[in-house]
MMTF fields as JSON, N, C-alpha, C and O atoms, coordinates in Angstrom:
{
  "mmtfVersion": "1.0.0",
  "mmtfProducer": "UNKNOWN",
  "numBonds": 387,
  "numAtoms": 388,
  "numGroups": 97,
  "numChains": 1,
  "numModels": 1,
  "chainsPerModel": [1],
  "groupsPerChain": [97],
  "chainIdList": ["A"],
  "bondAtomList": [4, 2, 8, 6, 12, 10, 16, 14, 20, 18, 24, 22, 28, 26, 32, 30, 36, 34, 40, 38, 44, 42, 48, 46, 52, 50, 56, 54, 60, 58, 64, 62, 68, 66, 72, 70, 76, 74, 80, 78, 84, 82, 88, 86, 92, 90, 96, 94, 100, 98, 104, 102, 108, 106, 112, 110, 116, 114, 120, 118, 124, 122, 128, 126, 132, 130, 136, 134, 140, 138, 144, 142, 148, 146, 152, 150, 156, 154, 160, 158, 164, 162, 168, 166, 172, 170, 176, 174, 180, 178, 184, 182, 188, 186, 192, 190, 196, 194, 200, 198, 204, 202, 208, 206, 212, 210, 216, 214, 220, 218, 224, 222, 228, 226, 232, 230, 236, 234, 240, 238, 244, 242, 248, 246, 252, 250, 256, 254, 260, 258, 264, 262, 268, 266, 272, 270, 276, 274, 280, 278, 284, 282, 288, 286, 292, 290, 296, 294, 300, 298, 304, 302, 308, 306, 312, 310, 316, 314, 320, 318, 324, 322, 328, 326, 332, 330, 336, 334, 340, 338, 344, 342, 348, 346, 352, 350, 356, 354, 360, 358, 364, 362, 368, 366, 372, 370, 376, 374, 380, 378, 384, 382],
  "bondOrderList": [1, 1, 1, 1, 1, 1, 1, 1, 1, 1, 1, 1, 1, 1, 1, 1, 1, 1, 1, 1, 1, 1, 1, 1, 1, 1, 1, 1, 1, 1, 1, 1, 1, 1, 1, 1, 1, 1, 1, 1, 1, 1, 1, 1, 1, 1, 1, 1, 1, 1, 1, 1, 1, 1, 1, 1, 1, 1, 1, 1, 1, 1, 1, 1, 1, 1, 1, 1, 1, 1, 1, 1, 1, 1, 1, 1, 1, 1, 1, 1, 1, 1, 1, 1, 1, 1, 1, 1, 1, 1, 1, 1, 1, 1, 1, 1],
  "groupList": [{"groupName": "MET", "atomNameList": ["N", "CA", "C", "O"], "elementList": ["N", "C", "C", "O"], "formalChargeList": [0, 0, 0, 0], "bondAtomList": [1, 0, 2, 1, 3, 2], "bondOrderList": [1, 1, 2], "singleLetterCode": "M", "chemCompType": "L-PEPTIDE LINKING"}, {"groupName": "ARG", "atomNameList": ["N", "CA", "C", "O"], "elementList": ["N", "C", "C", "O"], "formalChargeList": [0, 0, 0, 0], "bondAtomList": [1, 0, 2, 1, 3, 2], "bondOrderList": [1, 1, 2], "singleLetterCode": "R", "chemCompType": "L-PEPTIDE LINKING"}, {"groupName": "GLY", "atomNameList": ["N", "CA", "C", "O"], "elementList": ["N", "C", "C", "O"], "formalChargeList": [0, 0, 0, 0], "bondAtomList": [1, 0, 2, 1, 3, 2], "bondOrderList": [1, 1, 2], "singleLetterCode": "G", "chemCompType": "PEPTIDE LINKING"}, {"groupName": "VAL", "atomNameList": ["N", "CA", "C", "O"], "elementList": ["N", "C", "C", "O"], "formalChargeList": [0, 0, 0, 0], "bondAtomList": [1, 0, 2, 1, 3, 2], "bondOrderList": [1, 1, 2], "singleLetterCode": "V", "chemCompType": "L-PEPTIDE LINKING"}, {"groupName": "PHE", "atomNameList": ["N", "CA", "C", "O"], "elementList": ["N", "C", "C", "O"], "formalChargeList": [0, 0, 0, 0], "bondAtomList": [1, 0, 2, 1, 3, 2], "bondOrderList": [1, 1, 2], "singleLetterCode": "F", "chemCompType": "L-PEPTIDE LINKING"}, {"groupName": "ALA", "atomNameList": ["N", "CA", "C", "O"], "elementList": ["N", "C", "C", "O"], "formalChargeList": [0, 0, 0, 0], "bondAtomList": [1, 0, 2, 1, 3, 2], "bondOrderList": [1, 1, 2], "singleLetterCode": "A", "chemCompType": "L-PEPTIDE LINKING"}, {"groupName": "LEU", "atomNameList": ["N", "CA", "C", "O"], "elementList": ["N", "C", "C", "O"], "formalChargeList": [0, 0, 0, 0], "bondAtomList": [1, 0, 2, 1, 3, 2], "bondOrderList": [1, 1, 2], "singleLetterCode": "L", "chemCompType": "L-PEPTIDE LINKING"}, {"groupName": "CYS", "atomNameList": ["N", "CA", "C", "O"], "elementList": ["N", "C", "C", "O"], "formalChargeList": [0, 0, 0, 0], "bondAtomList": [1, 0, 2, 1, 3, 2], "bondOrderList": [1, 1, 2], "singleLetterCode": "C", "chemCompType": "L-PEPTIDE LINKING"}, {"groupName": "PRO", "atomNameList": ["N", "CA", "C", "O"], "elementList": ["N", "C", "C", "O"], "formalChargeList": [0, 0, 0, 0], "bondAtomList": [1, 0, 2, 1, 3, 2], "bondOrderList": [1, 1, 2], "singleLetterCode": "P", "chemCompType": "L-PEPTIDE LINKING"}, {"groupName": "GLN", "atomNameList": ["N", "CA", "C", "O"], "elementList": ["N", "C", "C", "O"], "formalChargeList": [0, 0, 0, 0], "bondAtomList": [1, 0, 2, 1, 3, 2], "bondOrderList": [1, 1, 2], "singleLetterCode": "Q", "chemCompType": "L-PEPTIDE LINKING"}, {"groupName": "ASP", "atomNameList": ["N", "CA", "C", "O"], "elementList": ["N", "C", "C", "O"], "formalChargeList": [0, 0, 0, 0], "bondAtomList": [1, 0, 2, 1, 3, 2], "bondOrderList": [1, 1, 2], "singleLetterCode": "D", "chemCompType": "L-PEPTIDE LINKING"}, {"groupName": "LYS", "atomNameList": ["N", "CA", "C", "O"], "elementList": ["N", "C", "C", "O"], "formalChargeList": [0, 0, 0, 0], "bondAtomList": [1, 0, 2, 1, 3, 2], "bondOrderList": [1, 1, 2], "singleLetterCode": "K", "chemCompType": "L-PEPTIDE LINKING"}, {"groupName": "ASN", "atomNameList": ["N", "CA", "C", "O"], "elementList": ["N", "C", "C", "O"], "formalChargeList": [0, 0, 0, 0], "bondAtomList": [1, 0, 2, 1, 3, 2], "bondOrderList": [1, 1, 2], "singleLetterCode": "N", "chemCompType": "L-PEPTIDE LINKING"}, {"groupName": "TYR", "atomNameList": ["N", "CA", "C", "O"], "elementList": ["N", "C", "C", "O"], "formalChargeList": [0, 0, 0, 0], "bondAtomList": [1, 0, 2, 1, 3, 2], "bondOrderList": [1, 1, 2], "singleLetterCode": "Y", "chemCompType": "L-PEPTIDE LINKING"}, {"groupName": "THR", "atomNameList": ["N", "CA", "C", "O"], "elementList": ["N", "C", "C", "O"], "formalChargeList": [0, 0, 0, 0], "bondAtomList": [1, 0, 2, 1, 3, 2], "bondOrderList": [1, 1, 2], "singleLetterCode": "T", "chemCompType": "L-PEPTIDE LINKING"}, {"groupName": "SER", "atomNameList": ["N", "CA", "C", "O"], "elementList": ["N", "C", "C", "O"], "formalChargeList": [0, 0, 0, 0], "bondAtomList": [1, 0, 2, 1, 3, 2], "bondOrderList": [1, 1, 2], "singleLetterCode": "S", "chemCompType": "L-PEPTIDE LINKING"}, {"groupName": "GLU", "atomNameList": ["N", "CA", "C", "O"], "elementList": ["N", "C", "C", "O"], "formalChargeList": [0, 0, 0, 0], "bondAtomList": [1, 0, 2, 1, 3, 2], "bondOrderList": [1, 1, 2], "singleLetterCode": "E", "chemCompType": "L-PEPTIDE LINKING"}, {"groupName": "HIS", "atomNameList": ["N", "CA", "C", "O"], "elementList": ["N", "C", "C", "O"], "formalChargeList": [0, 0, 0, 0], "bondAtomList": [1, 0, 2, 1, 3, 2], "bondOrderList": [1, 1, 2], "singleLetterCode": "H", "chemCompType": "L-PEPTIDE LINKING"}, {"groupName": "ILE", "atomNameList": ["N", "CA", "C", "O"], "elementList": ["N", "C", "C", "O"], "formalChargeList": [0, 0, 0, 0], "bondAtomList": [1, 0, 2, 1, 3, 2], "bondOrderList": [1, 1, 2], "singleLetterCode": "I", "chemCompType": "L-PEPTIDE LINKING"}],
  "groupTypeList": [0, 1, 2, 3, 4, 3, 0, 5, 6, 3, 7, 6, 8, 6, 6, 5, 9, 1, 8, 10, 11, 12, 8, 13, 14, 15, 5, 5, 10, 6, 16, 5, 2, 17, 11, 18, 13, 5, 2, 1, 7, 2, 17, 7, 17, 2, 9, 2, 2, 16, 1, 2, 1, 2, 5, 3, 6, 12, 2, 2, 14, 6, 1, 17, 3, 2, 15, 10, 1, 16, 6, 4, 6, 3, 18, 1, 12, 2, 18, 8, 12, 14, 16, 0, 8, 2, 14, 4, 15, 6, 8, 16, 1, 14, 7, 2, 5],
  "groupIdList": [1, 2, 3, 4, 5, 6, 7, 8, 9, 10, 11, 12, 13, 14, 15, 16, 17, 18, 19, 20, 21, 22, 23, 24, 25, 26, 27, 28, 29, 30, 31, 32, 33, 34, 35, 36, 37, 38, 39, 40, 41, 42, 43, 44, 45, 46, 47, 48, 49, 50, 51, 52, 53, 54, 55, 56, 57, 58, 59, 60, 61, 62, 63, 64, 65, 66, 67, 68, 69, 70, 71, 72, 73, 74, 75, 76, 77, 78, 79, 80, 81, 82, 83, 84, 85, 86, 87, 88, 89, 90, 91, 92, 93, 94, 95, 96, 97],
  "secStructList": [7, 2, 2, 2, 2, 2, 2, 2, 2, 2, 6, 2, 2, 2, 2, 2, 6, 7, 7, 1, 7, 7, 7, 7, 7, 1, 2, 2, 2, 2, 2, 2, 2, 2, 2, 2, 2, 2, 2, 2, 6, 2, 2, 2, 2, 7, 6, 6, 1, 1, 7, 1, 1, 1, 7, 7, 1, 1, 1, 1, 7, 5, 6, 6, 5, 1, 1, 2, 2, 2, 2, 2, 2, 2, 2, 2, 2, 7, 7, 6, 6, 1, 1, 7, 7, 7, 7, 6, 6, 1, 7, 1, 7, 7, 1, 7, 7],
  "xCoordList": [-231.744, -230.674, -229.77, -228.558, -230.329, -229.506, -228.453, -227.324, -228.808, -227.847, -226.67, -225.525, -226.937, -225.857, -224.994, -223.769, -225.617, -224.858, -223.947, -222.77, -224.477, -223.692, -222.539, -221.421, -222.779, -221.719, -220.658, -219.472, -221.04, -220.049, -219.191, -217.984, -219.793, -219.065, -218.032, -216.912, -218.39, -217.485, -216.336, -215.208, -216.597, -215.637, -215.1, -214.797, -214.978, -214.557, -213.313, -213.359, -212.213, -211.021, -211.196, -210.654, -211.938, -212.136, -213.058, -212.871, -214.033, -214.92, -214.176, -214.567, -213.117, -212.325, -211.778, -211.557, -211.561, -211.053, -212.182, -211.925, -213.407, -214.562, -215.644, -216.53, -215.583, -216.45, -217.926, -218.735, -218.32, -219.716, -220.603, -221.619, -220.248, -221.099, -220.296, -219.132, -220.905, -220.288, -220.501, -221.641, -219.425, -219.581, -219.68, -219.88, -219.548, -219.49, -220.854, -221.208, -221.611, -222.981, -223.266, -224.427, -222.219, -222.431, -222.995, -222.975, -223.489, -224.008, -222.916, -223.19, -221.689, -220.582, -220.279, -220.018, -220.31, -220.086, -221.181, -220.899, -222.427, -223.541, -223.427, -223.692, -223.037, -222.877, -221.766, -221.934, -220.64, -219.533, -219.958, -219.658, -220.655, -221.127, -222.138, -222.128, -223.008, -224.007, -223.321, -223.731, -222.296, -221.581, -220.921, -220.989, -220.289, -219.662, -220.728, -220.573, -221.808, -222.896, -223.464, -223.651, -223.738, -224.333, -223.428, -223.911, -222.141, -221.207, -220.844, -220.522, -220.888, -220.391, -221.421, -221.196, -222.531, -223.482, -224.873, -225.563, -225.285, -226.645, -227.042, -228.225, -226.098, -226.471, -226.969, -227.722, -226.575, -227.103, -228.201, -229.176, -228.047, -228.981, -230.067, -230.956, -230.018, -230.956, -230.465, -229.896, -230.671, -230.173, -230.805, -230.218, -231.973, -232.618, -232.57, -233.249, -231.787, -231.709, -232.888, -233.082, -233.688, -234.934, -234.746, -235.696, -233.597, -233.221, -233.046, -233.671, -232.216, -231.967, -231.561, -232.355, -230.319, -229.78, -229.417, -229.446, -229.074, -228.633, -229.781, -230.939, -229.428, -230.412, -231.067, -230.493, -232.273, -232.962, -232.218, -231.997, -231.834, -231.105, -231.978, -231.58, -233.141, -233.995, -235.165, -236.137, -235.085, -236.183, -236.095, -237.007, -235.02, -234.903, -234.041, -233.466, -233.938, -233.081, -232.273, -232.707, -231.097, -230.227, -229.839, -229.463, -229.925, -229.708, -228.317, -228.177, -227.299, -225.925, -225.399, -224.221, -226.239, -225.776, -226.669, -227.89, -226.041, -226.79, -226.212, -226.777, -225.069, -224.414, -223.583, -223.364, -223.127, -222.238, -220.99, -220.527, -220.447, -219.235, -219.483, -218.661, -220.591, -220.908, -221.132, -220.748, -221.741, -221.938, -220.594, -220.382, -219.687, -218.336, -217.698, -217.12, -217.801, -217.162, -217.776, -217.052, -219.098, -219.742, -219.304, -219.008, -219.26, -218.85, -217.387, -217.037, -216.547, -215.109, -214.795, -214.008, -215.416, -215.036, -215.99, -215.642, -217.18, -218.182, -218.848, -218.634, -219.659, -220.326, -219.941, -220.298, -219.213, -218.773, -219.941, -221.037, -219.688, -220.648, -221.889, -222.959, -221.731, -222.812, -222.209, -221.002, -223.051, -222.562, -222.043, -221.587, -222.096, -221.642, -220.127, -219.579, -219.443, -217.981, -217.519, -218.279, -216.294, -215.676, -215.272, -215.235, -214.976, -214.631, -213.179, -212.87, -212.315, -210.89, -210.322, -209.242, -211.003, -210.474, -210.963, -210.643, -211.728, -212.149, -210.96, -209.991, -211.024, -209.943, -209.773, -210.747, -208.569, -208.3, -208.919, -209.302, -209.033, -209.649, -210.351, -209.723, -211.651, -212.381, -213.106, -213.687, -213.092, -213.775, -212.804, -211.623, -213.302, -212.502, -212.565, -213.552, -211.535, -211.579, -210.352, -210.167],
  "yCoordList": [152.625, 152.624, 153.834, 153.725, 154.986, 156.176, 155.97, 156.438, 155.272, 155.002, 154.19, 154.463, 153.201, 152.404, 153.284, 153.166, 154.174, 155.088, 155.975, 156.137, 156.539, 157.423, 156.658, 157.171, 155.452, 154.679, 154.284, 154.288, 153.95, 153.623, 154.844, 154.721, 155.991, 157.22, 157.495, 157.906, 157.278, 157.534, 156.538, 156.903, 155.324, 154.242, 153.657, 152.465, 154.446, 153.936, 153.06, 151.947, 153.492, 152.646, 151.34, 150.314, 151.359, 150.147, 149.171, 147.96, 149.659, 148.769, 148.084, 146.996, 148.692, 148.048, 146.722, 145.801, 146.619, 145.401, 144.527, 143.398, 145.0, 144.269, 144.251, 145.106, 143.303, 143.37, 143.084, 143.38, 142.514, 142.105, 143.083, 143.523, 143.429, 144.278, 145.4, 145.216, 146.538, 147.683, 147.559, 147.604, 147.404, 147.237, 148.554, 148.528, 149.678, 150.963, 151.627, 152.384, 151.338, 151.834, 152.509, 152.686, 152.886, 153.553, 154.955, 155.47, 155.552, 156.92, 157.883, 158.791, 157.698, 158.574, 158.398, 159.38, 157.159, 156.905, 157.553, 158.171, 157.408, 158.011, 159.529, 160.139, 160.138, 161.594, 162.052, 163.029, 161.353, 161.709, 161.56, 162.417, 160.472, 160.258, 161.302, 161.751, 161.689, 162.721, 164.047, 164.724, 164.406, 165.66, 165.622, 166.597, 164.509, 164.389, 164.426, 165.125, 163.678, 163.651, 165.047, 165.476, 165.754, 167.095, 168.032, 168.862, 167.903, 168.803, 168.414, 169.282, 167.137, 166.688, 166.017, 165.899, 165.58, 164.79, 165.404, 165.283, 166.07, 166.569, 167.572, 167.676, 168.318, 169.308, 168.647, 169.272, 167.413, 166.706, 165.708, 165.567, 165.02, 163.952, 164.411, 163.628, 165.67, 166.174, 165.829, 164.756, 166.71, 166.487, 165.266, 164.683, 164.877, 163.676, 162.511, 161.507, 162.622, 161.567, 161.545, 160.58, 162.624, 162.662, 163.01, 162.89, 163.422, 163.716, 165.201, 166.038, 165.479, 166.799, 166.512, 165.999, 166.844, 166.437, 164.958, 164.305, 164.428, 163.036, 162.089, 162.49, 160.825, 159.765, 159.873, 160.429, 159.335, 159.208, 158.155, 157.041, 158.504, 157.563, 156.983, 156.014, 157.545, 157.069, 156.229, 156.036, 155.734, 154.959, 153.461, 152.732, 152.98, 151.558, 150.766, 149.748, 151.21, 150.517, 151.538, 152.666, 151.111, 151.942, 151.128, 149.962, 151.719, 151.003, 150.386, 149.273, 151.074, 150.604, 149.9, 149.545, 149.696, 149.195, 148.068, 148.212, 146.933, 145.83, 145.353, 144.474, 145.936, 145.517, 146.675, 147.676, 146.526, 147.533, 147.69, 148.81, 146.594, 146.631, 147.436, 148.278, 147.195, 147.945, 149.416, 150.275, 149.719, 151.105, 151.778, 152.904, 151.097, 151.598, 151.948, 153.024, 151.049, 151.272, 152.449, 153.219, 152.602, 153.746, 155.05, 156.02, 155.082, 156.307, 156.605, 157.752, 155.615, 155.812, 156.162, 157.071, 155.436, 155.573, 156.412, 156.813, 156.689, 157.394, 156.443, 155.232, 157.004, 156.225, 156.859, 158.007, 156.123, 156.68, 157.199, 156.638, 158.26, 158.882, 159.427, 159.528, 159.782, 160.425, 161.595, 161.828, 162.324, 163.419, 162.927, 163.74, 161.616, 161.081, 160.943, 160.044, 161.861, 161.797, 160.795, 160.421, 160.379, 159.602, 160.533, 161.751, 159.974, 160.781, 160.578, 160.352, 160.658, 160.436, 161.411, 161.166, 162.491, 163.487, 163.292, 164.108, 162.237, 162.0, 161.599, 161.037, 161.884, 161.451, 159.933, 159.207, 159.471, 158.045, 157.25, 156.098, 157.821, 157.073, 158.046, 158.937, 157.871, 158.745, 157.966, 158.566, 156.64, 155.825, 155.395, 155.177, 155.275, 154.664, 153.161, 152.634, 152.462, 151.006, 150.476, 149.261],
  "zCoordList": [204.649, 203.664, 203.862, 203.675, 204.238, 204.42, 205.499, 205.356, 206.58, 207.642, 207.126, 207.485, 206.293, 205.707, 204.826, 204.848, 204.044, 203.193, 204.024, 203.702, 205.071, 205.93, 206.554, 206.602, 207.031, 207.662, 206.649, 206.978, 205.447, 204.427, 204.124, 203.913, 204.102, 203.837, 204.919, 204.615, 206.155, 207.267, 207.279, 207.608, 206.936, 207.15, 205.845, 205.794, 204.811, 203.511, 203.554, 203.029, 204.143, 204.11, 204.862, 204.45, 205.95, 206.725, 206.009, 206.123, 205.283, 204.532, 203.403, 202.981, 202.909, 201.865, 202.374, 201.588, 203.669, 204.274, 204.798, 205.218, 204.79, 205.318, 204.238, 204.241, 203.331, 202.158, 202.385, 201.505, 203.54, 203.67, 204.421, 203.884, 205.635, 206.464, 207.088, 207.448, 207.215, 207.868, 209.376, 209.836, 210.155, 211.598, 212.375, 213.59, 211.719, 212.402, 212.429, 211.525, 213.471, 213.566, 214.899, 215.269, 215.624, 216.916, 216.686, 215.568, 217.746, 217.66, 217.194, 216.409, 217.667, 217.249, 215.761, 215.066, 215.265, 213.845, 213.001, 211.975, 213.439, 212.699, 212.654, 211.618, 213.757, 213.801, 212.857, 212.128, 212.868, 211.968, 210.509, 209.677, 210.206, 208.836, 208.405, 207.259, 209.323, 209.013, 208.654, 207.712, 209.395, 209.11, 207.734, 206.985, 207.402, 206.08, 204.993, 203.992, 205.185, 204.205, 203.989, 202.85, 205.079, 204.977, 204.184, 203.415, 204.368, 203.702, 202.283, 201.471, 201.967, 200.668, 199.774, 198.57, 200.323, 199.538, 199.468, 198.456, 200.561, 200.686, 199.633, 199.309, 199.083, 198.066, 196.784, 196.037, 196.503, 195.331, 195.687, 194.949, 196.807, 197.172, 198.128, 198.465, 198.576, 199.576, 200.963, 201.165, 201.92, 203.272, 203.926, 204.837, 203.484, 204.011, 203.038, 203.252, 201.977, 200.98, 200.031, 199.291, 200.051, 199.282, 197.816, 197.042, 197.416, 196.041, 195.819, 196.47, 194.925, 194.397, 192.966, 192.177, 192.632, 191.325, 191.332, 190.29, 192.505, 192.624, 192.886, 193.001, 192.976, 193.198, 194.572, 195.508, 194.673, 195.956, 196.768, 196.292, 197.987, 198.838, 199.943, 200.59, 200.172, 201.261, 200.767, 201.497, 199.553, 198.99, 199.215, 198.826, 199.834, 200.126, 199.159, 199.544, 197.91, 196.95, 196.165, 195.932, 195.77, 194.937, 193.708, 193.83, 192.551, 191.295, 191.202, 190.695, 191.673, 191.525, 192.779, 192.832, 193.772, 195.061, 195.564, 195.629, 195.922, 196.505, 197.818, 198.467, 198.22, 199.459, 200.011, 199.329, 201.247, 201.827, 200.964, 200.745, 200.478, 199.65, 198.373, 198.012, 197.692, 196.473, 196.779, 195.985, 197.908, 198.319, 198.538, 198.09, 199.224, 199.411, 198.067, 197.914, 197.102, 195.803, 195.054, 194.422, 195.112, 194.448, 195.098, 194.4, 196.427, 197.104, 196.802, 196.522, 196.851, 196.623, 195.165, 194.9, 194.213, 192.801, 191.975, 190.864, 192.478, 191.69, 190.713, 190.762, 189.824, 188.776, 187.45, 187.185, 186.61, 185.327, 184.49, 184.509, 183.772, 182.859, 183.56, 182.96, 184.855, 185.599, 186.372, 186.315, 187.089, 187.923, 189.268, 190.073, 189.543, 190.826, 190.814, 190.177, 191.539, 191.577, 192.634, 193.527, 192.521, 193.583, 194.718, 194.542, 195.865, 197.035, 197.433, 198.603, 196.477, 196.734, 197.749, 198.286, 198.027, 198.961, 200.398, 201.262, 200.676, 202.056, 202.905, 202.393, 204.204, 205.085, 204.996, 204.796, 205.142, 205.047, 206.17, 205.961, 207.355, 208.452, 209.383, 209.956, 209.527, 210.433, 211.505, 212.409, 211.432, 212.434, 213.507, 213.239, 214.717, 215.757, 215.602, 215.088, 216.034, 215.975, 216.621, 216.691]
}
């Protein structure tokens, strides 16, 4: 599940146009997503997704997420009335394609 989270983070604008599956799973995409995650997400979710202040991301299921599209929306918009902010400040396009 963490790999899907990282890829959604890297490719947010492209997933908006691809509602079912995230096609960006190359080694370069994973590395770019890992860097963004480490800098912007790991302080709350743990560097391995094991939890901190935020939800556990490496447990296999996420309460607010059932698909790549839903994951994209949570990352982009955040979760209202929680500490999960949206990521409106991410670069518009970081994936090659």
